[in-house]
C-alpha positions in Angstrom: -34.3 7.6 -4.6 -36.8 5.0 -2.8 -40.1 7.9 -2.5 -39.0 8.6 1.1 -39.1 12.4 1.4 -36.2 11.8 4.2 -34.0 10.1 1.8 -31.3 12.4 0.6 -29.8 13.1 -2.9 -27.4 14.2 -4.9 -27.4 17.9 -5.6 -28.0 18.6 -9.0 -28.3 22.2 -11.0 -32.0 22.8 -9.8 -30.7 23.6 -6.2 -33.4 25.3 -5.5 -35.6 22.0 -4.1 -32.9 20.3 -2.1 -33.8 20.0 1.4 -31.6 21.7 3.9 -30.5 19.1 6.0 -28.9 16.9 2.6 -25.0 16.6 2.4 -23.9 16.1 -0.4 -20.5 17.0 -3.1 -21.8 18.2 -6.5 -22.0 15.1 -8.7 -23.5 17.6 -11.6 -20.5 20.0 -11.7 -17.7 17.2 -10.8 -17.2 13.4 -10.9 -16.8 13.3 -7.2 -19.6 10.8 -5.8 -21.9 11.8 -2.8 -19.9 11.3 0.7 -21.4 9.6 3.6 -20.7 10.8 7.1 -22.0 8.0 8.9 -20.2 8.1 12.1 -17.6 5.4 11.7 -16.4 2.6 13.9 -12.3 3.4 13.2 -9.4 2.0 15.0 -7.5 5.3 13.6 -9.6 8.3 15.2 -11.9 10.0 13.1 -10.8 13.7 12.5 -14.5 14.4 12.3 -15.7 15.0 16.4 -19.2 16.3 15.7 -22.6 14.7 15.6 -22.7 14.3 11.7 -25.9 13.8 9.0 -26.1 10.6 7.7 -26.9 10.6 4.0 -27.2 8.7 0.8 -24.3 6.6 -0.2 -25.4 3.9 -2.3 -23.7 5.7 -5.2 -20.5 5.1 -4.3 -19.1 2.1 -6.2 -15.8 0.3 -5.1 -13.9 -2.4 -7.1 -11.4 -4.5 -4.7 -9.1 -7.1 -6.4 -7.1 -10.1 -5.7 -9.6 -11.4 -2.9 -8.8 -8.3 -0.4 -10.0 -9.5 3.2 -13.2 -9.7 4.4 -12.3 -6.9 7.2 -12.1 -4.4 4.4 -15.1 -5.5 2.6 -17.0 -5.5 5.4 -15.9 -1.9 6.7 -16.9 -0.5 3.1 -20.1 -2.4 2.9 -21.2 -0.6 6.3 -21.0 2.2 5.1 -23.4 1.9 2.3 -20.7 1.8 -0.5 -21.6 -0.6 -3.6 -18.7 -2.9 -3.3 -17.7 -5.4 -5.9 -15.4 -7.9 -4.7 -12.9 -9.9 -7.1 -10.9 -12.8 -6.3 -8.0 -12.1 -8.7 -6.2 -9.3 -10.5 -7.1 -8.8 -14.3 -5.8 -8.0 -17.5 -5.2 -4.5 -18.6 -8.3 -4.2 -20.8 -10.7 -5.9 -18.5 -9.2 -3.1 -16.0 -10.2 -0.7 -17.8 -13.7 -1.4 -18.3 -14.0 -2.3 -14.6 -12.4 0.6 -13.4 -14.1 3.5 -15.5 -17.4 4.4 -13.4 -15.7 3.6 -10.1 -14.6 5.7 -7.0 -12.8 3.5 -4.7 -10.7 0.9 -5.9 -8.6 -1.8 -3.5 -5.4 -4.0 -4.7 -2.8 -5.4 -3.5 0.4 -6.8 -5.3 0.0 -7.9 -8.7 -2.8 -5.1 -10.0 -1.1 -2.4 -12.3 -2.7 0.7 -11.9 -0.7 2.5 -14.6 -1.1 6.1 -16.1 -3.1 4.3 -19.0 -5.3 2.7 -16.7 -6.0 5.8 -14.8 -6.4 8.1 -17.6 -9.9 5.9 -17.7 -10.8 6.0 -14.2 -12.6 9.5 -14.6 -14.7 8.6 -11.4 -11.8 7.5 -9.2 -10.7 9.7 -5.9 -8.6 7.0 -4.1 -6.8 3.8 -4.4 -6.5 1.1 -1.8 -3.4 -0.4 -1.4 -3.6 -3.1 0.8 -0.5 -4.3 1.0 3.3 -2.4 2.1 4.3 -1.7 -1.4 3.2 0.9 -4.4 5.0 0.7 -6.7 2.5 -1.0 -8.9 0.6 2.3 -9.1 1.7 5.2 -11.2 1.9 7.6 -7.7 2.8 10.5 -9.9 0.1 10.9 -12.1 -2.4 9.6 -9.7 -1.4 13.2 -7.6 -1.2 14.7 -11.1 -5.1 13.9 -11.1 -6.4 14.3 -7.8 -6.7 10.4 -6.7 -5.3 9.8 -3.4 -3.4 6.6 -2.6 -3.1 4.9 0.8 -1.3 1.6 1.7 -0.4 -0.6 4.7 3.3 -0.3 5.7 3.3 -1.8 9.6 0.5 -4.4 9.3 2.3 -7.8 7.5 5.4 -6.9 8.9 5.3 -9.5 12.1 4.7 -12.1 9.4 7.3 -11.2 7.3 10.0 -11.6 10.2 8.3 -14.8 11.3 8.5 -16.2 8.0 12.3 -15.1 7.5 13.1 -17.0 11.2 11.5 -20.0 9.8 13.0 -20.3 6.3 16.8 -19.6 8.5 16.4 -22.8 10.7 14.9 -24.6 7.6 18.2 -23.9 5.0 20.7 -24.6 8.1 19.0 -27.9 8.3 18.9 -28.7 4.7 15.0 -29.3 5.9 13.1 -28.5 2.6 15.3 -31.1 0.9 14.5 -33.8 3.1 11.1 -33.2 3.2 10.5 -33.5 -0.5 12.9 -36.4 -0.4 10.0 -38.3 2.0 7.4 -37.1 0.2 9.0 -38.9 -2.8 9.5 -42.0 -0.5 13.4 -41.2 0.0 14.7 -42.1 3.5 17.7 -39.6 3.8 18.4 -38.9 7.5 22.1 -36.8 7.4 23.8 -34.2 9.8 26.4 -33.5 7.1 26.0 -29.3 6.2 23.8 -28.8 8.8 23.8 -26.5 11.7 22.5 -25.1 14.7 21.8 -21.1 14.0 22.6 -19.9 17.7 26.1 -18.5 17.4 25.8 -17.7 13.4 25.3 -13.6 12.3 22.2 -12.6 10.4 23.0 -9.9 8.6 20.0 -7.7 7.5 19.6 -5.2 4.7 17.0 -2.5 5.4 16.6 -1.9 9.1 12.9 -0.6 8.7 9.8 -2.0 10.3 10.4 -5.9 9.4 14.0 -5.6 9.7 14.2 -4.5 13.3 11.5 -7.1 14.4 13.5 -9.3 12.5 16.6 -8.5 14.5 14.9 -8.8 17.8 13.4 -12.2 17.3 17.0 -13.0 16.0 19.0 -12.4 19.2 16.7 -14.2 21.2 17.5 -17.9 19.5 21.5 -16.7 19.9 22.6 -15.4 16.7 24.0 -12.4 16.5 23.2 -9.0 14.2 24.6 -6.6 11.8 22.4 -4.0 9.5 23.2 -2.1 7.1 20.7 0.9 5.8 20.7 4.1 3.8 19.9 5.5 7.0 20.7 5.8 10.6 18.6 3.5 12.6 18.4 3.1 16.0 19.7 -0.6 16.9 17.8 -2.9 18.7 19.3 -4.9 21.2 23.3 -5.8 20.8 23.0 -5.7 16.8 25.3 -3.2 15.0 25.0 -1.6 11.9 27.7 -1.5 9.6 28.7 1.7 7.1 28.2 -0.3 3.9 26.7 -3.3 2.1 30.0 -4.8 1.5 31.0 -5.0 5.0 27.4 -7.0 5.9 27.9 -9.3 2.9 31.4 -10.2 4.3 30.5 -10.9 8.2 27.1 -12.2 8.0 26.2 -15.9 7.5 22.5 -15.3 6.7 21.8 -12.1 4.6 18.0 -11.3 4.3 16.8 -8.4 1.9 14.4 -6.0 3.4 14.9 -3.1 1.0 11.7 -1.6 -1.2 11.7 -1.6 -4.8 13.5 1.8 -6.5 15.8 2.2 -9.1 19.0 1.9 -6.9 18.0 -1.4 -5.3 17.7 -3.1 -8.8 19.9 -5.8 -8.9 21.5 -4.8 -5.8 22.3 -8.6 -5.1 24.4 -10.0 -8.3 27.6 -11.4 -9.2 29.4 -9.0 -7.7 27.9 -9.0 -4.3 28.1 -13.0 -4.1 31.4 -13.0 -4.6 31.6 -10.5 -1.5 29.6 -13.2 1.1 31.1 -15.9 2.7 31.8 -19.5 1.6 28.4 -21.7 2.7 26.5 -18.4 3.3 22.4 -18.1 2.8 20.7 -15.6 0.8 16.7 -14.7 1.8 15.0 -12.3 -0.7 11.3 -11.6 1.3 11.3 -8.0 -0.4 10.8 -7.4 -4.0 11.4 -9.5 -6.5 14.0 -7.3 -8.4 16.4 -6.7 -6.1 18.3 -9.9 -6.9 19.7 -11.4 -9.7 18.5 -14.9 -10.1 21.0 -16.3 -12.9 23.9 -14.9 -10.9 22.4 -16.4 -7.8 21.4 -20.3 -9.9 25.8 -19.6 -10.4 26.9 -19.3 -6.9 24.3 -22.1 -5.5 25.9 -24.3 -8.0 29.7 -23.4 -7.6 28.8 -24.1 -3.9 29.2 -20.4 -2.9 26.1 -20.3 -1.4 24.5 -23.4 0.4 21.1 -22.0 0.2 18.6 -19.7 -0.5 14.9 -18.5 -0.2 12.9 -17.0 -2.5 9.1 -15.4 -1.8 9.6 -12.4 -4.7 10.3 -12.7 -8.7 10.7 -10.3 -10.8 7.9 -11.6 -12.8 5.2 -13.5 -11.0 1.5 -14.9 -12.2 -1.5 -13.4 -11.9 -2.9 -15.9 -10.3 -3.1 -19.5 -8.6 -2.1 -22.3 -10.6 0.9 -23.9 -12.8 1.9 -21.1 -14.1 6.1 -21.0 -12.3 7.9 -22.0 -15.6 9.8 -20.6 -17.9 7.2 -18.4 -20.0 7.2 -16.6 -16.9 11.1 -15.8 -16.2 13.7 -18.0 -18.5 15.6 -19.0 -15.4 12.7 -20.5 -13.5 13.5 -24.7 -14.5 17.3 -23.4 -13.6 16.1 -22.6 -10.4 13.7 -25.0 -9.1 16.1 -27.7 -10.2 18.7 -26.2 -7.0 19.6 -28.1 -3.6 18.6 -26.4 -0.7 16.1 -23.9 -2.1 13.1 -22.7 -0.7 10.6 -21.1 -2.9 7.4 -19.6 -1.9 4.8 -17.6 -3.8 4.7 -14.1 -2.4 3.2 -15.5 0.9 5.4 -13.1 3.1 2.4 -11.1 4.2 -0.1 -14.2 3.6 -1.4 -14.7 7.3 -5.2 -14.6 8.5 -3.9 -12.0 11.4 -1.9 -9.7 8.8 -4.3 -10.0 5.8 -7.2 -9.1 8.5 -5.3 -6.1 10.2 -4.5 -4.7 6.4 -7.9 -4.3 5.5 -8.4 -2.7 8.9 -6.1 -0.1 8.5 -6.6 0.3 4.5 -10.3 0.2 4.7 -10.6 2.8 7.7 -8.2 5.4 5.9 -10.4 5.1 2.7 -13.6 5.6 4.7 -11.9 8.5 6.1 -10.7 10.5 3.1 -13.9 9.1 1.0 -16.3 10.7 4.1 -13.7 13.5 5.5 -11.5 14.4 3.1 -8.4 13.4 5.3 -5.0 12.6 3.6 -2.9 11.3 6.7 -0.9 8.5 6.0 -1.5 9.1 2.1 1.5 7.9 0.1 1.1 10.4 -2.8 -0.5 13.3 -1.1 0.3 16.3 1.1 -1.4 15.7 4.4 -3.9 17.5 5.5 -6.7 16.8 8.4 -9.4 19.2 10.1 -10.7 18.5 13.3 -14.4 19.5 13.6 -16.3 20.6 16.4 -19.1 23.4 15.4 -22.6 22.0 13.8 -23.7 23.5 9.8 -20.2 23.7 8.3 -19.6 22.4 4.8 -15.9 20.9 4.0 -14.5 22.0 0.7 -11.6 19.7 0.1 -9.4 21.7 -3.3 -6.5 19.4 -4.9 -4.5 22.0 -7.2 -1.2 22.3 -8.9 1.9 23.8 -6.8 2.5 26.9 -8.3 2.5 30.5 -7.2 -0.8 32.7 -7.0 -3.0 29.8 -6.4 -3.7 30.8 -3.0 -4.1 34.1 -3.8 -6.7 33.5 -6.5 -8.7 31.3 -3.7 -8.5 33.9 -0.7 -10.4 36.6 -3.5 -13.2 33.9 -4.1 -13.2 33.3 -0.1 -13.3 37.1 0.7 -17.3 36.4 0.9 -17.1 33.4 2.9 -17.4 32.8 6.7 -14.3 30.5 6.8 -14.0 28.9 10.6 -10.7 26.8 9.7 -8.6 26.5 6.5 -5.3 24.2 6.4 -2.9 23.9 3.7 -0.7 21.3 2.4 2.0 21.0 -0.2 4.0 17.9 -1.9 6.0 18.2 -5.0 4.4 19.3 -7.6 0.4 19.1 -5.8 -0.9 21.0 -3.2 -4.2 19.9 -0.9 -6.4 22.7 0.6 -9.3 22.0 3.6 -11.3 24.5 4.4 -14.9 25.2 6.5 -17.2 27.4 5.8 -20.1 28.3 8.1 -23.6 29.8 7.4 -24.0 29.5 4.2 -26.8 27.8 2.1 -27.2 25.3 -0.8 -27.0 28.2 -3.7 -24.1 29.8 -1.8 -21.8 26.6 -1.9 -22.9 25.7 -5.0 -21.2 28.7 -5.9 -17.9 28.6 -4.3 -17.6 25.5 -5.8 -17.7 26.4 -9.5 -15.5 29.2 -8.6 -12.9 26.7 -7.2 -13.5 24.7 -10.6 -12.6 27.5 -12.4 -9.5 28.5 -10.7 -6.8 27.6 -13.8 -4.9 25.5 -11.0 -7.4 23.1 -9.8 -7.1 19.5 -9.9 -10.2 18.1 -7.9 -12.8 19.9 -5.8 -15.2 18.4 -3.6 -17.7 19.3 -0.9 -18.5 17.6 2.0 -21.9 19.3 3.5 
């Protein structure tokens, strides 16, 4: 507080001294922060349409790791949050110390938010993964402890697709090797083993947001496209979906992988799969480092089975920039670096100014919407709940609970004496999320409601926005 009587403050046990206009969550009763209803300038539509009263947000602490784009940082700072932004990931012990008191954490692909780390994050309510993947977060543990996780599934897909197109052309012309040779002073003008991509067949494994965009780009260059996906996907242009991975491997001149990291995708391209590919074909992996068995790739390259490969991801990757890509990281690194016509890039598929700005905006907006309004639209580990508000003088109650029988009956008993304007509940696995709005209730009544909900045995987290 700055001594200004118009400043808002956290609700504390002596609720009789609170101004009626203050909007808060109950920090004396919960670890949740006070939450700000500044009318945000969001690209995604806000679910709150009534004029909302701004209140103090200076106690909301945000930790951003791995050089999150300035667009995302600015969105959070504009809300009045305290934002600490670091350029790298942190070792586990340092991460645990940093995360203990923050309410929001933003990461990219290298920070590991394990159950051990999250268990120490006593104030954490939401995680923003400023990237596509979320395998670096223990999603189940987070959900079961009331921590919502958002990511950016679409924003960098064009950047990855364009990099893949560039690699297809570079590999077919052996341009990487020619460039390295010339950097070392060797002039080596050759055409043997160099090809146009026109008329060649591209095989796409995983026909999602990236794969389908890549399909369109490849066809504009005169390539034929076949693809495999575990789901039946609508083909773009003249692309054809084949019934199995083996069929694609046997038909395509270039194989490119765009699949998530799952138990069933680990080493999905290994010795057997390389033997099923055409002689002199090419492999590109811009998805996840565990998808390709690298020793098998090394053998396929040395035997001539592969004419070339491009890798942007690896099973183990350095935590920061530097001279770390060596055998201490992966035992086969030296062998991989020695191969001909192998393009190695440091996980830069989505590293363009456009993609990172779009990711910063998308995830930043999602974090603001959740902190300020409780909206879980787009969350990867929580039921999606969002309520539009039009009436003034409402308190919004957010109740995350275990998805077990009898909880709503207990909640409805608690709510029996309150005027509920609207409520919505959804469940996902072991977790359920109830959002409701109460009208005509004073601070003492809302505080009582909060305490009663917190006392429900299946309660995971309760927040109140007022």
